[in-house]
C-alpha positions in Angstrom: 91.8 -63.1 115.2 91.3 -65.5 117.9 88.1 -67.2 119.3 86.9 -67.3 122.8 84.3 -69.5 124.7 81.9 -67.2 126.7 80.2 -69.1 129.4 77.2 -67.0 130.6 75.4 -67.4 134.1 76.2 -71.1 134.8 75.7 -70.1 138.4 74.1 -72.1 141.4 71.1 -69.9 141.8 70.0 -70.7 138.1 71.4 -74.2 137.9 70.6 -75.9 141.2 67.3 -77.2 142.4 66.2 -74.7 145.1 68.2 -72.0 143.7 66.6 -68.6 143.5 65.9 -68.6 139.9 66.4 -72.4 139.0 66.2 -72.7 135.2 64.7 -76.3 135.4 66.0 -79.6 133.9 66.5 -78.2 130.6 69.2 -76.0 131.8 70.7 -79.1 133.5 71.1 -80.9 130.2 73.5 -78.3 128.8 76.1 -78.9 131.5 77.7 -81.9 129.8 77.9 -80.1 126.3 79.4 -77.0 127.9 81.8 -79.1 129.7 82.8 -80.6 126.4 83.4 -77.1 124.9 85.4 -76.1 127.9 87.7 -78.8 127.6 88.2 -78.3 123.7 88.9 -74.7 124.3 91.4 -75.3 127.1 93.3 -77.9 125.2 93.6 -75.5 122.2 94.8 -72.8 124.4 91.9 -70.5 123.3 90.5 -68.0 125.9 87.6 -69.0 128.2 85.5 -66.3 129.9 83.0 -66.6 132.5 80.3 -63.9 132.6 78.4 -64.1 135.8 75.3 -62.3 137.1 76.3 -60.6 140.3 74.1 -58.2 142.1 73.9 -55.7 145.1 71.3 -56.5 147.5 69.2 -53.5 146.5 69.7 -53.8 142.7 67.0 -52.5 140.5 66.6 -55.9 138.6 64.9 -57.2 141.7 61.8 -55.2 140.6 61.4 -57.5 137.9 63.1 -60.7 139.0 63.2 -62.3 142.5 66.5 -61.8 144.6 69.2 -63.8 143.0 72.9 -64.1 142.4 73.7 -61.7 145.1 77.5 -60.9 145.5 79.1 -62.7 148.2 76.5 -65.6 148.2 76.8 -69.1 147.2 74.1 -68.7 144.5 76.4 -66.3 142.5 79.1 -68.9 142.3 79.9 -70.9 139.0 78.7 -74.5 139.5 81.1 -77.0 140.4 81.0 -79.1 137.2 82.2 -75.9 135.3 84.4 -74.2 137.8 86.8 -71.6 136.3 90.6 -72.5 136.3 93.3 -70.1 137.4 93.8 -67.5 134.8 90.5 -67.7 133.2 88.7 -64.6 133.2 85.5 -63.7 135.3 83.4 -60.9 134.2 80.6 -59.9 136.5 77.4 -58.1 135.3 74.4 -56.5 136.9 72.2 -56.5 133.7 71.3 -59.0 131.0 74.1 -58.3 128.6 77.7 -59.5 129.4 78.9 -56.1 127.7 76.6 -53.8 129.5 78.7 -51.9 132.2 81.4 -54.4 132.2 85.0 -54.6 130.8 84.2 -57.8 128.5 84.9 -55.8 125.3 88.2 -54.4 126.2 89.2 -57.9 127.5 88.3 -59.7 124.5 90.1 -56.9 122.4 93.3 -57.3 124.5 93.1 -60.9 123.9 92.8 -60.3 120.0 89.4 -62.0 120.0 87.2 -61.7 117.0 84.9 -64.7 117.2 82.8 -65.5 120.2 81.1 -68.9 121.1 78.3 -68.2 123.6 77.0 -70.9 126.0 75.0 -70.8 129.1 71.5 -69.6 130.3 69.0 -68.1 129.8 68.8 -68.3 125.9 66.1 -65.6 125.7 67.6 -63.2 128.3 71.3 -63.2 129.0 72.6 -65.1 126.1 70.3 -63.1 123.5 71.3 -59.7 125.0 74.9 -60.5 125.1 74.7 -61.8 121.5 73.1 -58.6 120.4 75.7 -56.4 121.8 78.5 -58.7 120.6 77.1 -58.3 117.0 76.7 -54.6 117.4 80.3 -54.4 118.4 81.4 -56.3 115.4 82.2 -59.7 116.7 81.4 -62.9 114.9 79.1 -65.1 117.2 78.2 -68.8 117.3 75.6 -70.3 119.8 75.8 -74.0 119.8 72.0 -74.9 120.4 72.8 -77.8 122.7 74.8 -75.4 125.0 71.9 -72.9 125.8 68.8 -73.5 127.6 65.9 -71.5 129.3 63.1 -72.2 131.7 60.6 -71.3 128.8 60.9 -73.6 125.7 58.8 -71.3 123.5 61.2 -68.1 124.3 64.3 -70.4 124.0 63.3 -71.1 120.4 62.1 -67.7 119.7 65.5 -66.2 121.0 67.5 -68.9 118.8 65.5 -67.8 115.7 66.1 -63.9 116.5 69.7 -64.5 117.0 69.9 -66.3 113.7 67.8 -64.2 111.5 68.0 -60.9 113.0 71.6 -60.7 114.5 73.6 -62.9 112.1 74.5 -65.5 114.7 75.5 -68.8 113.6 73.2 -71.1 115.5 75.0 -74.5 115.5 72.2 -77.3 115.8 
């Protein structure tokens, strides 16, 4: 079974100052380490998959969070430093998990992937729920701690512990 890098929500609305849901300086610090992972996976010929929040203007998620990552807007685009290359898969999602209502699982199975390395934002929301679904579907999951971040340090640490202790995710520190 192959290993894939899953880059979660490294989008302008989360990563840029002035973005609709800017995750702050903690999120900016993960860009370099994620870029290193991208280069390593690309050099090894391992799959890279971008999972991207992409909402309709009337999405029910806006009852909880402010308007963000609306389809067709610049805020829904991957930041320039991590721009997907031709042939890399982009999976769009409307909820927290990269698996919910998407074709991520079938895409991974077609690529014969059994191990996922999850990176991106926010640790306690989209990374956590994607990790939970991945484990429930039988994938082995690693989360490099230097490649995930949240706007809430306490929630970030809670999510890392929950992934490790409850879900059996390997948190690489």
